[in-house]
C-alpha positions as CSV (number, residue, x, y, z in Angstrom):
1,M,36.6,21.9,96.3
2,K,37.1,22.0,100.0
3,N,40.0,24.3,101.2
4,P,42.9,21.9,102.0
5,I,44.8,24.4,104.2
6,I,41.9,25.8,106.3
7,N,43.3,24.2,109.4
8,N,46.8,25.3,108.7
9,R,46.5,29.0,108.8
10,I,49.7,30.9,109.3
11,V,48.1,33.6,111.5
12,K,44.8,33.3,113.3
13,D,44.5,37.0,114.1
14,K,42.4,38.4,111.3
15,T,43.9,41.9,111.6
16,F,47.6,40.9,111.6
17,A,48.4,41.0,107.9
18,I,46.6,44.2,107.2
19,R,48.3,45.9,110.3
20,L,51.7,44.6,109.3
21,L,51.3,46.0,105.8
22,G,50.1,49.3,107.2
23,F,53.2,49.5,109.4
24,A,55.5,48.6,106.5
25,F,54.0,51.5,104.4
26,D,54.4,53.9,107.3
27,I,58.1,53.3,107.7
28,T,60.3,56.3,106.8
29,C,63.7,55.4,105.4
30,S,66.9,57.4,105.5
31,D,69.2,55.2,103.5
32,A,69.2,52.6,100.7
33,C,69.5,49.7,103.1
34,S,66.5,50.7,105.0
35,E,64.5,51.1,101.7
36,D,65.4,47.5,100.8
37,E,64.2,46.3,104.2
38,K,61.0,48.3,103.8
39,E,60.4,46.7,100.4
40,S,61.0,43.3,101.9
41,M,58.6,43.9,104.7
42,I,55.9,45.1,102.2
43,S,56.5,42.0,100.1
44,Y,56.3,39.6,103.1
45,S,53.2,41.3,104.5
46,S,51.4,41.4,101.1
47,S,52.1,37.7,100.6
48,L,50.6,37.0,104.0
49,L,47.6,39.2,103.2
50,K,47.1,37.4,99.8
51,Y,47.3,34.1,101.6
52,Q,44.7,35.2,104.1
53,I,42.3,36.5,101.4
54,E,42.6,33.2,99.5
55,T,42.1,31.0,102.6
56,A,39.5,32.9,104.6
57,T,36.3,31.0,105.2
58,D,34.9,32.5,108.4
59,K,32.2,35.0,107.6
60,D,33.5,37.6,110.2
61,E,36.9,37.4,108.7
62,I,35.6,37.7,105.1
63,D,33.5,40.7,106.2
64,Y,36.5,42.3,107.8
65,L,38.7,41.8,104.7
66,I,35.9,43.5,102.6
67,R,35.4,46.3,105.1
68,V,39.2,47.2,105.2
69,K,39.4,46.9,101.4
70,A,42.1,44.2,101.7
71,K,42.3,43.6,97.9
72,S,42.8,47.3,97.2
73,R,45.6,47.4,99.8
74,L,47.2,44.3,98.2
75,A,47.0,46.1,94.8
76,D,48.7,49.2,96.4
77,A,51.5,46.9,97.7
78,R,52.0,45.4,94.2
79,D,52.1,48.9,92.7
80,F,54.7,49.9,95.3
81,L,56.8,46.9,94.5
82,N,56.2,47.2,90.7
83,I,55.0,43.6,90.4
């Protein structure tokens, strides 16, 4: 089946989702409200990364996702969020 959303990518920068997830993990929280925001940011960025993994068709992008172990980082985010 041809990918129906290939031309409707959310972000064209292949490094964006992985960088956003990394930044979210690096945030240090000092209160419960900040911890909730950190969890939300990890959730959003992991959803974006999952979408990117599922819709990638360009060989350079696929190679990049493999090289940075995107699926492993997605699993780490799920573990963090307990989902």
